[in-house]
N, C-alpha and C positions, 0 to 999 in steps of 0.2 A: 379113314373111318374114325369116328369118335367113340371112345369107350368111357361111358359114365362110371364113376367110381362111388363116391359117397353120395347118398341121397338123403336129404332132410336130416342133417346132423343136428341133434338137439344141443343146446348150450351145455347141458350136463355131460353129454357124451364127449363134447369137445374138451371139457375139463379132464375127463378120463384119458383122452388122447394126450393131453399135455403131461400126464404123469408117466408116459413111457410107451404107450401102444403106438403101433405104426398104422399109417393109412393103407387102405386096400385098393387094388386096381385090377382091371381085367387084362388078360394076356392078349395074344394076337388074334382076337376074334372068337376064340373058343369059349364055350359056355363053361363057367367055373363056379365052384361052390364058394361061399363066403370064406370058409377056412382056407381054401386054396388062394384066394385073393390076399388074405392076410400074410400068408407065407411069401407070396410073390412080392408084396409090398415091402416086407422086411428085407428080402434079398436085394431089391432095387435100392433101398435105403443104404444097405451095407456096401453096395457097389458104388455109391455116390451118384446115382442117377436121379435121385429126388432128395429134397431137404425134408427133415422131420416136420410133421405138422405143427409142432409147437413153435418152430422158427417161422413158419409161414404165417401162423396166426399173429405172432408178434409184429411181423412186417405189416400185415393188414391193419392191425390196431393203430399203427403209426400213421396210416393213410386215411382210414375210415373208422373212427371210433364207433362202437355200438356192440350189439349182441350178434354173434355168429349164429345164423339160422340154417345154413346149408353149406356143405363143402363137397366139391367133386375133384377128382384127379382123373385127367383124361390125356390120351395121346392124340395129338393133332399134327398132321404134317411131319410125322417122325419125331416130335418133341413132346415131352411130358409137361403138362401145365395144371396148376390148381385153379379152380374157380370157387371163390368164397363169397357167399351172400351175407350181407350185414344189415341188420335192422338198426337204423340210427335213432337217436333220441327224439328226433322230429317225426318218426314214423315212416321215414323213407327207406326203401330197400335199395341198397347199392351192391353191385357185383364187382369184385376185384379179381382180375385175371393175372396170374403170376407164372413166370417160368419156374417149373418145379425143381430144376437143377440148381439155380442160383438165387431164386427169390425175387428176381427183377420184376417190377410191376409192369405188365404189358398194357393194361387197360383198366379204367374204372368207369363204370356206367350205371345209370339208373336201371333198375330191373322192373 
């Protein structure tokens, strides 16, 4: 089952996350409040289960330059992954999928 995490992250919100906030994610299928998601994300980050969003965004920028318009953190097949949508300077939207634990780029596709 897929748990969508961030929806429609505005570039300014991404800047705020770069300054130290943690990404949020859903637990094992239970309905959670946004506050619970932030606590769970911080705990996963402290346990080393996911990389900080700032590191993920830096990796993405190295592969697909542009403006981040959406970020999701989800669990698929027992593994956490980030999905980052980027609006390129040519107006194209690209989606970069990364392993949340180590930042390895899994896929880059047009959205």
